[in-house]
C-alpha positions as CSV (number, residue, x, y, z in Angstrom):
1,M,116.9,79.6,96.4
2,R,119.3,77.6,93.9
3,A,119.6,80.4,91.4
4,I,120.5,82.8,94.1
5,A,123.2,80.1,95.9
6,L,124.6,79.9,92.2
7,H,124.5,84.0,92.0
8,L,126.5,84.1,95.3
9,D,128.7,81.0,94.4
10,G,129.9,83.3,91.1
11,S,128.8,81.0,88.9
12,G,128.8,83.9,85.8
13,V,125.0,83.3,85.2
14,P,124.3,86.2,82.5
15,F,121.7,88.9,84.3
16,L,118.9,88.1,82.2
17,E,119.6,84.1,82.6
18,H,119.5,84.4,86.5
19,A,116.7,86.7,86.6
20,R,114.9,84.4,84.7
21,Q,115.7,81.5,86.9
22,C,114.7,83.6,89.5
23,L,111.4,84.4,88.5
24,G,109.8,81.9,86.2
25,V,109.1,83.5,83.2
26,P,110.8,84.4,79.7
27,I,112.9,87.2,80.3
28,D,114.3,89.9,77.7
29,R,114.8,93.4,77.0
30,E,111.4,95.4,76.0
31,P,111.3,96.8,72.4
32,E,111.2,100.8,72.8
33,D,108.3,101.0,70.7
34,R,106.1,99.6,73.5
35,F,107.0,102.5,75.6
36,E,106.1,104.8,72.9
37,A,102.7,103.4,72.6
38,A,102.6,104.1,76.3
39,H,103.9,107.3,75.8
40,A,101.0,107.9,73.1
41,Q,98.4,106.8,75.9
42,L,99.6,108.8,78.5
43,D,99.5,112.1,75.7
44,A,95.6,111.1,75.3
45,A,94.8,110.7,78.9
46,L,96.8,114.1,80.5
47,P,95.1,117.2,80.6
48,A,96.0,119.7,77.4
49,G,98.9,121.9,78.2
50,P,102.2,123.3,77.5
51,G,105.4,121.7,78.2
52,S,107.1,118.1,77.7
53,L,105.0,114.8,78.3
54,A,107.1,114.4,81.4
55,E,106.1,117.7,82.5
56,R,102.6,117.3,82.2
57,L,102.6,114.2,83.8
58,H,104.6,115.9,87.2
59,A,102.2,118.7,86.6
60,W,99.2,116.1,86.7
61,Q,100.2,114.6,89.2
62,Q,101.1,118.1,91.4
63,A,97.8,118.9,90.5
64,H,95.8,115.9,92.7
65,I,98.2,116.2,96.0
66,V,96.5,115.1,99.4
67,P,97.3,117.0,102.2
68,A,99.3,114.6,104.4
69,A,97.2,115.4,107.6
70,R,94.3,114.0,105.7
71,L,96.0,111.2,104.0
72,P,95.3,108.5,106.4
73,E,91.6,109.3,106.8
74,L,91.1,108.9,103.2
75,A,93.1,106.3,103.2
76,R,90.8,104.3,105.3
77,H,87.8,104.9,103.4
78,A,89.6,103.9,100.1
79,I,90.4,100.7,102.5
80,A,87.0,100.2,103.5
81,E,85.5,100.6,99.8
82,T,88.2,98.2,98.4
83,V,87.2,95.6,100.7
84,A,83.5,96.0,99.9
85,R,84.1,95.6,96.2
86,T,86.4,92.5,97.0
87,R,83.7,90.9,99.1
88,T,81.6,90.8,96.3
89,I,84.4,88.6,94.3
90,I,85.3,86.3,97.3
91,T,84.4,85.4,101.2
92,L,86.4,87.5,103.5
93,P,86.2,87.5,107.0
94,D,83.2,89.2,108.6
95,E,85.9,91.7,110.5
96,L,88.8,92.5,109.3
97,H,91.1,94.9,111.4
98,L,93.3,97.1,108.7
99,D,95.2,100.1,109.7
100,V,97.0,102.8,108.0
101,R,100.5,104.3,109.1
102,L,102.4,107.3,107.3
103,D,106.2,105.7,107.1
104,T,109.2,107.2,105.2
105,G,109.6,103.6,103.2
106,P,107.6,103.0,100.5
107,H,104.0,102.1,100.2
108,R,103.8,98.5,101.7
109,G,100.7,96.2,102.9
110,H,101.8,94.0,106.1
111,F,99.6,90.9,106.6
112,A,100.0,90.5,110.5
113,G,97.8,87.2,110.6
114,E,94.7,86.1,111.2
115,D,92.1,89.1,110.4
116,H,95.0,92.2,111.1
117,G,97.1,93.8,108.3
118,T,98.8,97.3,108.0
119,I,99.2,99.7,104.9
120,Y,102.0,102.0,104.8
121,L,102.2,105.2,103.0
122,N,105.0,106.6,102.4
123,D,105.0,110.4,103.6
124,S,108.4,111.1,102.5
125,L,107.0,112.8,99.2
126,P,103.6,114.5,98.2
127,F,101.0,112.0,97.9
128,N,99.2,112.1,94.5
129,G,95.0,111.6,95.3
130,A,94.7,110.2,91.8
131,D,96.7,107.5,92.9
132,L,94.7,106.8,96.2
133,L,92.7,103.7,95.0
134,Y,96.0,102.4,92.6
135,V,97.7,102.4,95.8
136,V,95.4,100.9,98.7
137,A,93.9,98.5,96.1
138,H,98.0,97.4,95.0
139,E,98.9,96.8,99.2
140,G,95.8,95.6,100.4
141,F,92.4,94.5,99.0
142,P,92.2,92.5,96.3
143,G,96.3,92.7,96.1
144,H,98.7,91.8,98.5
145,I,97.3,91.5,102.1
146,A,94.3,90.2,100.3
147,E,96.6,87.2,98.5
148,S,98.2,86.5,102.2
149,L,95.1,86.6,104.2
150,L,93.3,83.8,101.8
151,K,96.0,81.7,101.4
152,A,97.0,81.4,105.0
153,A,93.3,80.4,105.4
154,H,92.8,77.9,102.4
155,L,96.1,76.7,102.2
156,A,96.3,76.0,106.1
157,D,97.5,72.2,105.7
158,Q,100.1,73.1,103.0
159,P,102.2,75.3,105.2
160,E,105.5,75.2,103.1
161,H,103.1,77.8,101.6
162,G,103.6,80.0,104.2
163,V,107.0,80.7,102.9
164,R,107.2,83.1,100.4
165,F,110.7,84.1,98.7
166,M,110.8,88.1,97.7
167,I,112.0,87.5,94.4
168,S,110.2,84.3,93.4
169,P,107.8,82.4,90.8
170,Q,105.2,83.7,93.2
171,F,106.8,87.6,93.6
172,V,105.6,87.8,90.1
173,I,101.8,86.6,90.3
174,S,101.8,88.9,93.9
175,E,102.4,92.1,91.9
176,G,100.8,91.7,88.7
177,L,98.1,91.1,90.9
178,G,98.7,93.8,92.5
179,L,99.1,96.0,89.6
180,L,95.8,95.3,88.3
181,A,93.7,95.1,92.0
182,Q,92.7,98.6,91.4
183,E,91.4,97.3,87.5
184,V,89.6,94.5,89.1
185,V,87.5,96.1,91.3
186,F,86.6,99.3,89.6
187,P,86.7,98.5,86.1
188,A,86.3,101.6,83.4
189,D,85.9,104.6,84.8
190,E,84.9,103.5,88.4
191,A,87.5,104.5,90.6
192,Q,88.5,107.9,89.1
193,R,84.4,108.6,89.8
194,W,84.6,107.4,93.2
195,L,87.8,109.5,93.8
196,T,86.2,112.7,91.9
197,D,83.2,112.1,94.6
198,K,84.4,111.1,97.7
199,V,88.3,112.3,97.9
200,L,89.4,115.1,95.4
201,A,85.4,117.4,95.4
202,P,85.8,117.5,99.1
203,L,89.6,119.0,98.5
204,G,88.4,121.6,96.5
205,I,90.4,119.6,93.3
206,G,87.8,119.7,90.1
207,P,88.0,117.7,86.9
208,D,91.3,118.7,84.8
209,G,89.4,115.9,81.8
210,S,92.1,113.5,82.2
211,D,91.7,110.0,82.3
212,F,92.9,108.2,85.6
213,A,92.3,104.5,84.4
214,A,94.9,105.1,81.0
215,I,97.1,107.0,83.0
216,H,97.6,104.1,85.6
217,N,97.7,101.4,82.6
218,A,100.2,103.1,80.6
219,R,102.4,103.5,83.6
220,N,102.0,100.0,84.8
221,M,103.5,99.4,80.8
222,L,106.5,101.6,82.0
223,W,107.8,98.9,84.2
224,G,108.9,97.4,81.4
225,V,112.0,100.9,81.2
226,W,112.7,99.6,84.8
227,G,113.9,96.5,83.7
228,N,115.4,97.7,80.6
229,A,117.7,100.1,82.8
230,A,118.0,97.1,85.1
231,V,119.9,94.9,82.0
232,L,122.0,98.8,81.6
233,A,123.3,98.3,85.2
234,A,124.2,94.7,84.8
235,E,126.1,95.2,81.2
236,G,127.9,98.2,83.3
237,R,126.9,101.1,81.8
238,P,127.8,104.2,83.2
239,D,125.3,105.9,85.3
240,S,124.7,108.6,83.1
241,E,123.1,106.5,80.1
242,I,120.7,104.6,82.4
243,A,120.1,107.8,83.9
244,D,118.9,109.6,80.6
245,Y,117.1,106.0,79.8
246,L,115.1,106.2,83.0
247,T,114.5,110.2,82.3
248,H,113.4,109.7,78.7
249,W,111.2,106.4,78.7
250,A,110.0,106.0,82.2
251,L,109.4,110.2,82.7
252,L,110.6,110.3,85.9
253,T,111.9,113.3,87.9
254,E,115.6,114.1,89.0
255,D,115.0,113.0,92.4
256,E,113.5,110.2,91.2
257,T,116.0,108.9,88.6
258,A,118.4,109.3,91.4
259,W,116.7,107.0,94.0
260,A,116.6,104.6,90.7
261,L,120.1,104.3,90.0
262,G,120.8,103.5,93.3
263,S,118.3,101.3,93.7
264,L,118.9,99.3,90.2
265,R,122.7,99.3,91.6
266,S,121.9,97.7,94.7
267,P,122.4,93.3,95.0
268,S,118.8,91.7,93.8
269,M,117.0,95.3,92.9
270,G,117.6,94.6,89.1
271,V,115.8,91.1,89.3
272,Y,112.7,92.4,91.6
273,V,112.0,95.2,89.4
274,L,111.4,93.0,86.5
275,G,109.0,91.1,88.6
276,Y,106.4,94.1,88.3
277,F,106.3,94.6,84.6
278,H,106.3,90.7,83.5
279,G,103.4,89.9,86.3
280,W,101.7,92.8,85.1
281,R,101.7,91.3,81.6
282,L,100.7,87.8,82.2
283,L,98.0,88.6,84.4
284,Q,96.4,91.0,82.1
285,S,96.2,88.6,79.4
286,W,95.1,85.9,81.7
287,L,92.6,87.9,83.3
288,D,91.5,89.0,80.1
289,H,88.6,86.6,80.5
290,P,84.8,85.6,80.7
291,D,84.8,84.2,83.8
292,R,87.6,87.2,85.2
293,P,86.3,86.9,89.0
294,A,86.6,83.0,89.1
295,R,90.1,83.5,87.5
296,V,91.2,86.4,90.6
297,R,89.5,83.7,93.3
298,Q,92.0,80.9,91.8
299,L,95.0,83.7,92.5
300,L,93.9,84.8,95.5
301,T,93.6,81.2,97.4
302,K,95.7,78.5,95.0
303,P,99.5,78.3,94.8
304,V,100.0,79.3,91.5
305,L,102.7,79.8,89.1
306,P,103.6,81.8,86.2
307,V,104.4,78.2,84.4
308,D,100.2,77.4,85.3
309,L,99.1,80.5,83.1
310,T,101.2,80.0,80.3
């Protein structure tokens, strides 16, 4: 609240320092060699084929498109599986009432109180079936809805924790957990095997030699590109330079780049996108532990801040 108030008051705090004050983690530009490593990982994980790395990624996405009419049904199936696997880590209410709705806005999970929640899936663009568990776990269980539901129960005697600011240290923890949620309940290649058996094969989409887990990990790494682009925007760089940066390093399509530019130019979105990469990097290291389930339970039930994990 203090950082935002200072910013609105025209304090002149440099962008990266303002982001650090908001998010509670050290913030700096990411070196491009990390993105080169992500590109190398994608190159190895995607099916071999003609075209640039970006073209191969987009072709892989198109090859796994789920018909919009089937998406709610398949998402409910995925929700049931992610909830069942989350129950092996932590106790949940016996009954959960979870809905799926298609919406033109971004994917998001909404906790409505007690044992109710809704996952909203963006139907304005084709949905990549290989991302189904990645999205559902992030927005639902053991991601955002699970965290909200469990903290409402475990911190009921501390009502101040019911107030969760979008751009905050808590946001860093939530988005880090969201980006790792699929990996937590589907280690190694289990997500790909489940999707192949339950979703893709029934739709007539056969194996293509790709490695879903490696692709998702590389895409998480490339959230750092968005952070660097936010720095460029804060420096007043021209749209053409930022667009070239996003297209080259984040491998975005022309439409995705146009949307990203508009987003990064809007108030607070530059700080917002930094939360994803820094949350993922922080929790990826912290959850690499022999008692990983206990650490996941801590994230889901306690008021954890980034400073607690360093």
